[in-house]
C-alpha positions as CSV (number, residue, x, y, z in Angstrom):
1,X,125.9,72.6,117.4
2,X,123.9,75.8,117.6
3,X,120.6,76.6,119.1
4,X,117.6,78.5,118.0
5,X,114.0,79.1,119.1
6,X,112.2,78.4,115.8
7,X,112.9,74.7,115.4
8,X,109.4,74.0,114.1
9,X,109.7,76.6,111.4
10,X,113.1,75.3,110.3
11,X,111.9,71.8,110.1
12,X,108.9,72.8,108.0
13,X,111.3,74.6,105.6
14,X,113.7,71.7,105.4
15,X,111.2,68.9,105.1
16,X,110.6,69.0,101.3
17,X,114.3,69.4,100.7
18,X,115.2,66.4,102.8
19,X,112.5,64.3,101.1
20,X,113.8,65.3,97.7
21,X,117.3,64.2,98.6
22,X,116.2,60.9,100.1
23,X,113.9,60.1,97.2
24,X,116.6,61.0,94.7
25,X,119.1,58.7,96.4
26,X,117.0,55.8,97.3
27,X,114.1,55.9,94.8
28,X,111.2,54.7,97.0
29,X,108.9,57.7,97.5
30,X,106.5,56.1,100.0
31,X,109.3,54.6,102.2
32,X,111.3,57.8,102.0
33,X,108.3,59.9,103.1
34,X,107.9,57.7,106.2
35,X,111.6,57.8,107.0
36,X,111.8,61.6,106.7
37,X,108.8,62.0,109.0
38,X,110.7,59.9,111.6
39,X,113.8,62.1,111.1
40,X,111.7,65.2,111.6
41,X,110.2,63.8,114.8
42,X,113.7,62.9,116.1
43,X,114.9,66.5,115.4
44,X,111.9,68.0,117.1
45,X,112.7,66.0,120.2
46,X,116.5,66.4,120.2
47,X,117.4,69.8,118.9
48,X,115.6,72.0,121.5
49,X,117.5,70.2,124.2
50,X,120.8,69.2,122.6
51,X,121.2,72.1,120.2
52,X,120.7,72.5,116.5
53,X,123.4,70.8,114.3
54,X,125.6,73.1,112.2
55,X,124.2,71.5,109.1
56,X,120.5,70.7,109.8
57,X,119.8,69.5,106.3
58,X,122.6,67.1,106.3
59,X,121.7,65.8,109.7
60,X,118.1,65.1,108.7
61,X,119.2,63.4,105.4
62,X,121.6,61.1,107.3
63,X,119.0,60.2,110.0
64,X,116.3,59.6,107.4
65,X,118.6,57.5,105.3
66,X,119.5,55.4,108.3
67,X,115.8,55.0,109.2
68,X,115.0,54.0,105.6
69,X,117.8,51.4,105.6
70,X,116.7,50.0,108.9
71,X,113.1,49.8,107.7
72,X,114.0,47.8,104.6
73,X,116.3,45.5,106.6
74,X,113.6,44.9,109.2
75,X,111.3,43.6,106.5
76,X,114.0,40.9,106.1
77,X,111.9,38.8,103.7
78,X,114.2,38.6,100.7
79,X,117.9,38.8,100.0
80,X,117.2,41.4,97.3
81,X,116.1,43.9,99.9
82,X,119.1,43.2,102.0
83,X,121.4,43.6,99.1
84,X,119.7,46.9,98.1
85,X,119.9,48.2,101.6
86,X,123.6,47.2,101.9
87,X,124.4,49.1,98.7
88,X,123.2,52.4,100.1
89,X,125.7,54.2,102.2
90,X,124.3,56.2,105.1
91,X,127.6,58.1,105.1
92,X,126.9,59.8,101.8
93,X,128.2,63.3,101.5
94,X,125.9,66.1,102.6
95,X,123.6,67.6,99.9
96,X,125.3,70.1,97.7
97,X,124.9,73.7,99.0
98,X,122.1,75.5,97.2
99,X,120.5,72.4,95.7
100,X,116.8,72.3,96.2
101,X,114.9,69.3,94.9
102,X,111.5,70.6,95.9
103,X,110.3,71.5,92.4
104,X,111.3,68.1,91.0
105,X,109.4,66.5,93.9
106,X,106.3,68.4,93.1
107,X,106.3,67.3,89.4
108,X,107.1,63.8,90.5
109,X,104.0,63.7,92.7
110,X,101.9,64.9,89.7
111,X,102.6,61.6,88.0
112,X,100.0,60.6,85.4
113,X,99.1,57.5,87.5
114,X,97.5,59.9,90.0
115,X,94.3,62.0,89.5
116,X,94.6,65.6,90.5
117,X,92.3,64.8,93.5
118,X,95.1,62.4,94.7
119,X,98.2,64.4,93.6
120,X,97.2,67.7,95.2
121,X,96.9,66.3,98.8
122,X,100.1,64.2,98.3
123,X,102.1,67.3,97.4
124,X,100.6,69.4,100.2
125,X,101.7,66.6,102.6
126,X,105.2,66.0,101.1
127,X,106.2,69.5,99.9
128,X,104.0,71.8,101.9
129,X,104.3,70.0,105.2
130,X,100.6,70.3,106.0
131,X,99.0,67.9,108.4
132,X,96.3,65.5,107.2
133,X,93.8,67.5,109.2
134,X,94.8,70.8,107.5
135,X,94.5,69.2,104.0
136,X,91.2,67.6,104.9
137,X,89.9,71.0,105.9
138,X,91.0,72.6,102.6
139,X,89.1,69.9,100.7
140,X,86.1,69.9,103.0
141,X,86.3,66.1,103.7
142,X,86.8,64.1,106.9
143,X,90.4,63.6,108.1
144,X,90.1,59.8,107.8
145,X,89.1,60.1,104.2
146,X,92.0,62.3,103.4
147,X,94.5,60.0,105.2
148,X,93.3,57.1,103.0
149,X,93.6,59.2,99.9
150,X,97.2,60.2,100.7
151,X,98.2,56.6,101.5
152,X,96.8,55.3,98.2
153,X,98.5,58.1,96.3
154,X,101.9,57.2,97.8
155,X,101.4,53.6,96.8
156,X,100.5,54.5,93.3
157,X,103.6,56.6,92.9
158,X,105.7,53.7,94.1
159,X,103.9,51.1,91.9
160,X,104.2,53.4,88.8
161,X,108.0,53.5,89.2
162,X,108.1,57.3,89.1
163,X,111.6,58.6,88.5
164,X,113.1,61.5,90.4
165,X,113.8,64.0,87.6
166,X,112.4,67.1,86.0
167,X,109.7,66.0,83.5
168,X,110.0,66.6,79.8
169,X,108.3,69.7,78.3
170,X,105.3,67.6,77.3
171,X,105.0,66.0,80.7
172,X,105.5,69.3,82.4
173,X,102.6,70.8,80.4
174,X,100.3,67.9,81.4
175,X,101.2,68.2,85.1
176,X,101.3,72.0,85.3
177,X,97.6,72.5,86.4
178,X,98.0,70.2,89.3
179,X,101.2,71.9,90.4
180,X,99.5,75.3,90.2
181,X,96.6,74.0,92.3
182,X,99.0,72.8,94.9
183,X,100.7,76.1,95.1
184,X,97.4,77.9,95.4
185,X,96.2,75.7,98.3
186,X,99.6,75.9,100.0
187,X,99.5,79.7,99.8
188,X,95.9,79.9,101.1
189,X,96.8,77.7,104.1
190,X,99.7,80.0,104.9
191,X,97.7,83.3,104.4
192,X,94.6,82.2,106.3
193,X,95.5,79.2,108.4
194,X,92.7,76.7,108.9
195,X,93.5,75.8,112.5
196,X,95.8,76.8,115.3
197,X,96.6,79.9,117.4
198,X,98.0,82.1,114.6
199,X,96.0,83.7,111.8
200,X,98.8,83.2,109.3
201,X,101.8,80.9,108.6
202,X,104.4,82.9,106.8
203,X,106.5,79.8,106.2
204,X,103.8,78.2,104.0
205,X,102.8,81.3,102.1
206,X,106.5,82.2,101.6
207,X,107.3,78.8,100.3
208,X,104.3,78.9,97.9
209,X,105.6,82.2,96.5
210,X,109.1,80.9,96.2
211,X,107.9,77.8,94.3
212,X,105.6,79.9,92.1
213,X,108.5,82.1,91.2
214,X,110.5,79.0,90.2
215,X,107.7,77.8,88.0
216,X,107.3,81.3,86.4
217,X,111.1,81.4,85.8
218,X,110.7,78.2,83.8
219,X,107.5,79.2,82.0
220,X,107.6,83.0,81.7
221,X,105.1,83.1,78.9
222,X,102.4,81.0,80.6
223,X,99.6,83.4,81.6
224,X,98.1,81.2,84.3
225,X,101.5,80.8,86.0
226,X,102.0,84.6,85.9
227,X,98.4,85.0,87.1
228,X,98.9,82.8,90.1
229,X,102.1,84.5,91.1
230,X,100.4,87.9,90.7
231,X,97.5,86.7,92.9
232,X,99.9,85.6,95.6
233,X,101.9,88.8,95.6
234,X,98.8,91.1,95.6
235,X,97.2,89.1,98.4
236,X,100.4,88.8,100.5
237,X,100.9,92.5,100.2
238,X,98.0,92.9,102.7
239,X,99.5,90.5,105.3
240,X,101.0,93.0,107.7
241,X,97.7,94.9,108.0
242,X,95.6,91.8,108.6
243,X,96.5,91.5,112.3
244,X,96.6,94.0,115.1
245,X,99.1,94.5,117.9
246,X,98.1,91.4,119.7
247,X,97.7,89.2,116.6
248,X,94.0,89.7,116.3
249,X,92.3,89.6,112.9
250,X,91.6,92.9,111.2
251,X,88.9,92.9,108.5
252,X,89.8,94.4,105.2
253,X,87.4,97.3,105.7
254,X,89.3,98.3,108.8
255,X,92.9,97.7,107.6
256,X,95.5,100.5,107.6
257,X,96.3,100.5,103.9
258,X,99.5,102.4,104.4
259,X,100.8,99.1,105.8
260,X,100.2,97.3,102.5
261,X,103.4,96.4,100.7
262,X,103.5,98.7,97.7
263,X,106.5,96.9,96.1
264,X,104.5,93.6,96.1
265,X,101.5,95.4,94.7
266,X,103.5,97.0,91.9
267,X,105.1,93.7,91.0
268,X,101.7,91.9,91.2
269,X,100.0,94.4,89.0
270,X,102.8,94.2,86.4
271,X,102.5,90.4,86.3
272,X,98.7,90.6,86.1
273,X,98.7,93.1,83.2
274,X,101.2,91.0,81.3
275,X,99.1,87.8,81.8
276,X,95.9,89.4,80.7
277,X,97.5,90.6,77.5
278,X,97.6,87.0,76.4
279,X,93.8,87.0,76.2
280,X,93.7,83.5,77.5
281,X,91.8,84.1,80.7
282,X,92.0,81.5,83.5
283,X,90.9,81.2,87.1
284,X,94.1,82.5,88.6
285,X,94.2,85.5,86.3
286,X,90.6,86.3,87.3
287,X,91.4,86.1,91.0
288,X,94.5,88.2,90.4
289,X,92.4,90.8,88.7
290,X,90.0,90.9,91.7
291,X,93.0,91.3,94.1
292,X,94.3,94.0,91.9
293,X,91.1,96.0,92.2
294,X,91.3,95.8,96.0
295,X,95.0,96.8,95.8
296,X,94.3,99.9,93.7
297,X,91.6,101.3,96.0
298,X,93.0,103.9,98.3
299,X,90.2,103.4,100.8
300,X,87.7,100.6,101.3
301,X,84.8,102.8,100.2
302,X,86.7,103.4,96.9
303,X,86.6,99.7,95.9
304,X,84.9,99.1,92.6
305,X,82.6,96.4,93.7
306,X,80.7,96.3,90.4
307,X,83.8,95.3,88.6
308,X,84.6,92.7,91.3
309,X,81.1,91.3,91.1
310,X,81.5,90.9,87.3
311,X,84.8,89.1,87.7
312,X,83.3,86.8,90.3
313,X,80.4,86.0,87.9
314,X,82.9,84.9,85.3
315,X,85.0,83.0,87.9
316,X,81.9,81.1,89.2
317,X,80.9,80.2,85.7
318,X,84.4,78.9,85.0
319,X,85.0,76.9,88.3
320,X,81.5,76.1,89.8
321,X,83.4,76.4,93.2
322,X,81.0,77.0,96.1
323,X,83.7,79.2,97.9
324,X,83.7,81.4,94.8
325,X,79.9,81.7,95.2
326,X,80.4,82.7,98.8
327,X,82.7,85.5,97.8
328,X,80.4,86.5,95.0
329,X,77.6,86.9,97.6
330,X,79.8,89.5,99.5
331,X,80.5,91.4,96.2
332,X,76.8,91.4,95.3
333,X,75.9,92.8,98.7
334,X,78.5,95.5,98.4
335,X,77.5,96.4,94.8
336,X,73.8,95.9,94.9
337,X,72.7,95.8,98.6
338,X,72.5,93.0,101.3
339,X,69.3,91.5,99.8
340,X,71.2,90.7,96.6
341,X,74.0,89.0,98.6
342,X,71.6,87.0,100.7
343,X,69.9,85.8,97.6
344,X,73.2,84.4,96.3
345,X,73.5,82.4,99.5
346,X,70.2,80.6,98.9
347,X,70.9,76.9,98.4
348,X,74.6,77.2,99.2
349,X,74.0,75.2,102.5
350,X,73.6,72.1,100.4
351,X,77.0,72.5,98.9
352,X,79.0,73.9,101.9
353,X,77.1,72.2,104.7
354,X,77.8,73.7,108.1
355,X,81.0,75.5,107.0
356,X,81.8,78.3,109.4
357,X,82.6,80.8,106.6
358,X,79.1,80.4,105.2
359,X,77.7,81.3,108.6
360,X,80.1,84.2,108.9
361,X,79.2,85.7,105.5
362,X,75.5,85.2,106.2
363,X,75.9,86.9,109.6
364,X,77.7,89.9,108.0
365,X,75.0,90.3,105.3
366,X,72.2,90.0,107.9
367,X,73.9,92.8,109.9
368,X,74.0,94.9,106.8
369,X,70.3,94.3,106.2
370,X,69.5,95.4,109.8
371,X,68.7,91.9,111.1
372,X,71.0,92.0,114.1
373,X,69.4,89.1,116.0
374,X,69.7,86.9,112.9
375,X,73.3,88.0,112.5
376,X,74.1,87.1,116.1
377,X,72.9,83.6,115.6
378,X,75.0,83.1,112.4
379,X,78.1,84.7,113.9
380,X,77.9,82.5,117.0
381,X,77.5,79.4,114.7
382,X,80.5,80.6,112.7
383,X,82.6,81.0,115.8
384,X,81.7,77.5,117.0
385,X,82.8,76.0,113.8
386,X,86.0,77.9,113.3
387,X,89.2,75.9,114.0
388,X,91.5,78.9,113.9
389,X,91.5,80.6,117.3
390,X,92.1,84.1,115.9
391,X,89.2,83.8,113.5
392,X,87.1,82.3,116.3
393,X,87.9,85.3,118.6
394,X,87.0,87.8,115.9
395,X,83.7,86.1,115.2
396,X,82.9,85.9,118.9
397,X,83.8,89.6,119.4
398,X,81.5,90.6,116.5
399,X,78.6,88.6,117.9
400,X,79.1,90.1,121.4
401,X,79.2,93.6,119.9
402,X,75.9,93.0,118.2
403,X,74.4,91.4,121.3
404,X,75.4,94.5,123.4
405,X,73.7,96.7,120.9
406,X,70.5,94.7,120.9
407,X,70.4,94.8,124.8
408,X,70.9,98.6,124.7
409,X,68.0,98.9,122.2
410,X,65.7,96.6,124.2
411,X,66.7,96.8,127.9
């Protein structure tokens, strides 16, 4: 046995691999997912005190397999289940070194029996290791609603008799958009964590990049696959500069661009250029193009906001996504002035509700327009609604800075 401080990180990394092995061996996705969760809980409780096993993956697979067998035997209703459980050996050899079933698991979860709205949360749960609360936040729905959606999705995969294998070329094409959507959301949650004490989760963004590379290796000529990978690399290149010495959030305008990863930028720009050459523009290529403009600007004031605004116009028309509209408002303010940005926000409350990022953007634009009191109200509302502590601290600090200025102007 060995020990190590980052048990949680290791478990998150191993979770999809363990699930892949257990599903491949035993076939029942829903039951396997429950058993793997129990194995992860057991590891989280034992490893920090008893030491980490020499083969953590094999340990988790064995424990999950035992839990799955016990679960089936406890049902005890029919001999068929008993016979099936007896036929499974919990002493199976450990998984082959280097084998990773994660990509197969992703495509399996994109079974035609599921709509994308059901498949995406299921994969984020099974592959990404996100909690139901984190997934609900990404979809802007209540946690209870998302829990029901994930439960129904697992049941549909089971009832459809989905097989654990890579899909055919035709099946892969049909499921690809859902897979890309999952990777996009997984990366976003890692790059800007919706809740918790840390601004980022490198384990999630890194896993999203790894899986995107795997998909790109299999489909090197697909421009949207290349566009998504380019977007991830160009965005992740800024990660080191997004936090200060104490982990605090640093806005893009204040980032030290010498800390941006030039190798990732070069690779991302190369991928983006190749994708755009196909002249089959998709939403990930558009977002990569926007990230590329940011990456090419030597200083914040050198950013070509007019080009970014034009790209956001196309992206909004393509996706009708309210978060795209929110970003377009910032681009409009930077390119045409704060009044133009605030005009874009009109009516967005009906689509985003009380989302803290809407308050944050409105507060930023009101400050740009000179309305400091209005900005303070919006920034305080944004801080109250933010679930990530680093983001909350940043918004609170900005509101306090403006409040101090108002007091000095009107003692």
